[in-house]
N, C-alpha and C positions, 0 to 999 in steps of 0.2 A: 829395773829402771827403763830399759828399752821397751818392755811391755806397756808400761804406763804411758810413755811417749807415743807408742803406736796406738794405744786406746784413745788418747787425747786427739791424735791426728785423725783417727777414724770418726770420732765424735764430731770434730769440727767439720770434717768433710761431709758427713751425713747431714749435718745442720745446714751447711751451705747448699747442698744439693736440694734439700727440701725448700730452702729459701728461693732458689732459682725456679723450681717447679711451681711454687705458689705464685710468684710474679708472672710466670708464663700463663697460668690459669686466669689470673686477674686480667691480663692484657687481652686475652682471647675471648673473654666474656663481654659482649657489647653492653649488656645491661649493667654490669658492675662498673664498667668504665664510664658509662653515662652517669651513674650515681656519683662516682668519685670526682669526675671532671666537672660535670654540670653543677651538682650540689656543692661540691667542695670549693669550686672556683667562682661560680656565679652567685650563689646565695649570699656570701659575705658582702659582695658589691651591691647586690639587690637590696638587702636590708639597710645598708648605709645610705643608698640612694633614696629609698622610700622615706626613711626616718632621718634623713640628713639634716634638715633644719631643726626639727625636734620641738618647736614651739609654735604657738598660734598667736599672732599679733593682731591687734585691732579687731577683736571679736565683736560683732554687732550686738548691741544691748538696747533694750527698750526701757524707758523710764515712765513710771506712773507717779507724778508729783501732785498729791492732793493737798500738800501744805502750801506750796507756792511762796515760801518765805526766803529770806536771804541765806539761811543756813542750808536749806535743801538745794538752792541754786548753786551755792559754792561747792557743795558735795558733788553735784552733777558735773560741774566744770572740771573739778579735780579728777574725777573718775574718767572723764573723757580725755584728759591729758595723759593718762597712764598708757603704757605700752600694751597692756593686756586688753583694754576695752575701748570700744568706740560707741558713743551714744548715738545710735542711728535713728531711733524713733522716740517721740514724746507722745504718750498715750493718755487718754482721759480715764481709762478704767483698766482693771486687771484682766477683764475678759478680752478687751482689745489687744492687750499685750500677749495674753495667752494664745490668741489666734495667730499672731505673728510668729510665735515660737512653734506652733503646730505647722505652719507653712515654711518653717526653717529660714525665715527672714532674719530672725534674731536667735541667739543662743543663751541669752540671759535677760533677767528682768530685775529692776530695782524699784521698790515700792516705798513711797513715803506716805505715812498716814496723815490725816488732816491736822492732827495736833503735834506734829513733829517740831515745828519751830516754836510753838507756844510753850511746850514742855522745856525746851532748852532755855528759852528766855526766863522762865520761872525757876531755872536751876534744877529741874527735875531730869530724870533719865528718859531719853527718847529712844524710839525703836525705828530702825530702818530694815526692811526685809529684802532679801535677795533670793532669786530663783535661778537655777542653772539647768541647762539642757544636759542630761546625764547620758546621752547617747555616746559620749566619749569622755574619758577622764580629763582631757585637756580643756574642755569647755568649763568643767567644774573648777579646775585649777585656776584658770584665768579669772573666773568670777570671784573666787575666794581671795586670790592674791590682790586683785584690783580693789575690791571693797575693803579689805583689811588695811591696805596702804592708806587709802583715803580716810578711813575711820580713825586710824592712829594720828594722822596729821590733823584731822578736824578736832580730835580730843585735845591735842596739844594747843591748838589755836584758841579753843573755847576756854581752856584753863588759863591761858595767858591773858585773855580779855577779862576774865573774872578777877584775877589777881590785880590787874591794872586798875580795875574799877574800885578795888579795895585799897589802893594806894601803893601797891608794889609795882616797881618798874625796873628795867635794866637787868642787872645780874641777880637781883633779889627774885624777880619773877622767874628767871631761868632756873635758879636753884630750886624753886618751889615746884615748877612744872616738870623739870627734868633733872632731878638730883644726881642721877647716874647717866652719863652720856654713853651711848653705844654706837658702834660702827658696824652696820650689817654687811656681811660678806659671806656668801655661800661658797666655800672652797670646792674647787673642781667642777662645780656645776652652778655658777652664778645665775645663769639664765633659767634655771630649773627646766632644762631641756629633757624631753622624753628620751632622746637618743642616748643620754648618759645612763639611763636606767635600763633600756632595752638592748641596745646593740652589744654592749660588753657581754651580757649574758648570752645573746644569740651567737656570737662568734665562737664561743667555747661549746655551746650546745650543738652547733652544726657539726663540729668534729666528731663528737660522740655518736650522733644520730647517723651521720654518713658512714662512719666506720661500722656501726652495728648493722645497718640495713644493707650495706654493700657486701660485707662478709657473710651475712645471713642469706642473702640472695644466692651467692655462690655455693654455700653449704646446702641450701634447699635444692639447687639444681643437681648436685652430685647425688643427693639422697633420692631424688625422684628417679634417677637412673639405676637405683638399686645398690649403690655403693656407699662408702663412708668417706668422710672428709680426709681421713688419714689412712685409708685402706691400702693405698699403693706403696706404703712405706712400712709394711709389717716387719717386725724384727729390729727396727731402728731405735726403739725406745720412745715412749710418749714424751719425755722431756725434750728430746731432740726434735720430734715432730712439731710440738707446740711452739718451741722456740724458733725453729726454722720458718714456720708459717708466720709467727709473730714478727720476725725481723722484716719480712716482706712488707707487711702493713705498716710497721714502725717507720720504715724508710719513707713510704708514701705520705704518711700522716704527719711526720715531723716537717716535711716540706709544705704540706697543706697548712699546718699550724703556723709556720713562720709567715706564710702568705696571709692567712686570715688574722693573726694576732698582731703582726707588725706592719706588713706592707699595706693592707687595706686601711687600717686606721691612719697611717701616714698620708695615704692618698686623699682621705676625706677630712684630714686635719683634726682627728680626734686626739685629745690629750693622752699621751703615754709618758708618765713621769718615772720611767726606769730605763736602764740601758738594755741594749738588745740581748746581751748575754744573760741578764737576769730573766728576761722573758723566755729565752731558750731553755734555761734550767727548769722553769715551770713546765714548758711544753714537753721536755724529756720525761718528766714524771707523769704528766697527764696523759700523754699518748700511750705510754706503756700500760697505764691503767685501763684506758678505753679499749685497747687491743685485746687484753685477756678477759676483760668484761664481756666483750662481744663474742669471743670464742666460747665462753662459758654458756651464755644464754642462747647463742645460735645453735647449740647442740640440740635444742628443742624444736628447731625449724626443720620440718620434713618436706615442705612444699614451697616453691618459690613465691607463690602468691600470698602466703601467710605474712610476709614482711609488710605488705600494704596495710593489712588489718592492724598490725602492731604499730605502724606509723601513726595511725589515727588515735589509738588508745593510749600509748605509752608516752608520746611526746608531751601532751599537756601536763601529765603527772610529773614528768622529769623537770619541766619548766617551773611548775609550781614549787617543787622541792628546793629549787635554787634560792628561794627567798625573794625572787624578783617581784612577785605580786603580793606577797604577804610576809610580814616580819617573822623570822625564824623563831624568835622568842615566844610568838603566839601560836606556834604549831601545837596541835594535840600530840600527846606522847607517841601514838602509833605512827604519825607522819614523821616525827623526828627519827624514829627507828627506821622507817622505810627510806628516809633520805640517804642513809648509809649504803644503800644498795647501788646507787648511781654515782659514777665518777664525776658527772657533771655538777652534782651538788657542791662539791668542793673545788672543782676546776673553775667553775664560773665565779665563785666567791673569791678564789685566789687571784684570778685574772683581774677582776675589778679592783681588788685591794692593791695588787701590785701596780696596776696602771695609775692609781691615784697616789699611792705613798712612795713607790719606787724603791722598796727595800725587801729583800728576801726574808729578812727576820720577821716581818709582819705576816707572812704567809706560811711560817714554819708549821703551825698546827695543821693546816690543810695539806701540806706536803707529807707530813707524817701519816695522815689518814690515807692519802692516795698511795703511799708506799705499802701500807698494810693491805689495802684493797688489791694492789697489784699482786702481792704474794699469795693472797687467798684465792684470787681468780685464776692465777697461773696453776695452782694445785687443783682447783676445781675443773679447769679446762683439761688437764692431764687425765683426771679421773673420768670425765665425760667422754673423752676420746677413747679411753680403754674400754669403757662400758659399751660404747657404740660399736667398736670393733668386735667385741665378743657377741653382741646381738646379731651382727651381720654374718659372722661365721656360723652361729647356731642356726640361722635360716638357710 
């Protein structure tokens, strides 16, 4: 019994000593501290500041009205009254409107053909064409939302007028034109703000990328000097070495996680519909995952500069796999498999879901996957450290 207690005490003592040593190495490396403090503290604020508003209001639009009738004029007036569009120019031809778009004076065009009003008067289907500047998604979104709003309202008015001409009025006309009443409300993002799509993903992605690039930079420095990341603790056991090093980063990144996931959204008034302890539970799982993920893959880093190459090549892939830019259900099979490599895939999804729904039950599948990832990456980190030590000794 005494031997077991002594072994446990030595195990804990060794782990604590490695933890203190790793913290010392981090603090004394200016490059790593710059990555942790600048990227970890400044990036969350910078992204929220840049994308803080998240919407484009009163986007300038050019109109080409070859019809000149009452229906087209009403359509133009209603579109100008929307929040998304501002009818800034009235043009006589598409070429004139296209030139304004090329000069970036407008970001959308609405075109009414000559027979627009005539077809509506005859009870036929009319066509209105819209063109959007695709240099940014927000211009396309504004053009689509504004035109759809007006089109639906115009459709309702035209139907009401036709039923009134046929002798239906009051409640009868309402029942015929709108048999099912609906109340449009986009929960959690009623303004369709780009911030809600991007920033939640970015806050969790920053933690993973900063952890990986910071720890990889430190590992690359040690290997450039001919050593191994765990060489100074030979005989302590790889489990203790990996855990001791992991606790050092775990402490740092839980604090950075609380700052990025709770403090920064509060400062910028982003909706967080969960309690602080529920967010902390998510961070405890996610940070453990990114720590051992970074240890595993940083074992392949032999030079400090290699991290910059990976920064440019891996980050877009990791962002894509979160489902931020493309629906996960539409991923090809190979990309779905690859998504399980990165903790950010499930950390970003869990953070957004928890922020919107406010229940840990809703993110249980993501937490289970992150727990499995943590166990797998811990074992792989131990194996990688042992192999590295043997290679260094053999040299």
